[in-house]
Structures are given as structure tokens and as C-alpha cells.
N, C-alpha and C positions, 0 to 999 in steps of 0.2 A: 764230592765236596770241592775238589780242585777246579772242576769245570764251573761250578757255581761261583767260586772265588774270582775266576777270570771275568765272568759276566758282571758280577757286582763291582769289580774293580773299575770297569769302564763306565758303569753307571754313576759311580761315586767319584770318579776322577782320581783314583789312587795313582801314586807314582808308578810309571811304566817305562821300561827301557826296551829297545829293540837292538839286537846285535847285528853285526854285518852278515852273519849267517842266517838271520831271520828269527832267532830265538827271542821270544817275548818274555820279559821278566816283570813281575808285579810285586810291589811292596806295600804292606799295610802297616804304617807306623804305630797305630794304636795297639795292635796285637803282635807287632814285630814278626809278621808272617811273610814269607817269600814264596812265590809260585813261579815256576819256569815252564814255558810251554813251547812246543814245536810251532813252526810257522802256521800250521793249519789249526792250532788251538789245542792239540793233544797235550796233556800234562806230561812233563818230564820229571819235575820234582815239586814238592809242596811241603814246606817245613818252617820251623822257627829256628833260625841260626842261634848258636850259643854265644858267639862273640859279637861285640859291638863293631860297627863299621862294615859289616858284611855287604850290605846293599851298596855302599859307596864303592866297594872294590869290584863289583860285578861290571863286566864290560857291557857296552851298549850305550845308545844315546836316548835321552829322555824324549818321549813323544812330543812334549812341548817344544823342544829344540828342533825336532824334525819338521814340525809344522811351520816353522819360520823359514824353511828353505824354500 
């Protein structure tokens, strides 16, 4: 399920962050689901946070911002 979420996230252009360490983080606003993946795509965590603003507090740069560099 987590692997499918990562693939679908990129097909659909869901918000994605990449940390300095290479951790990939994906957020689906409609379901409020967060997936965190190792640099090679292996799932680390996959869940729905209980509190608002969780996504905004996660470190990493949005892929859209990285593409501008």
C-alpha cells in the first residue's frame, strides 16, 4: 500500500519533499495521508497524522522548489 502511494503520488503530482538526508516525504491533502520513504523508495512510515500542520513542520524542500535550482 505504501509503495503504491509513492508511485501514485508522483503520477498525480502530490506535494513531495526531499530532506538533506534524502528522505522522500509525500502528502495527500484529500485524505491527509503522509508517507515517508528512504532514498531508494523503501517505506519508512505511512499514516494519517492526528494534528493539523504536521506536513508543514516536516523538514525537506518541496520538489517544485528543487526543480528551480
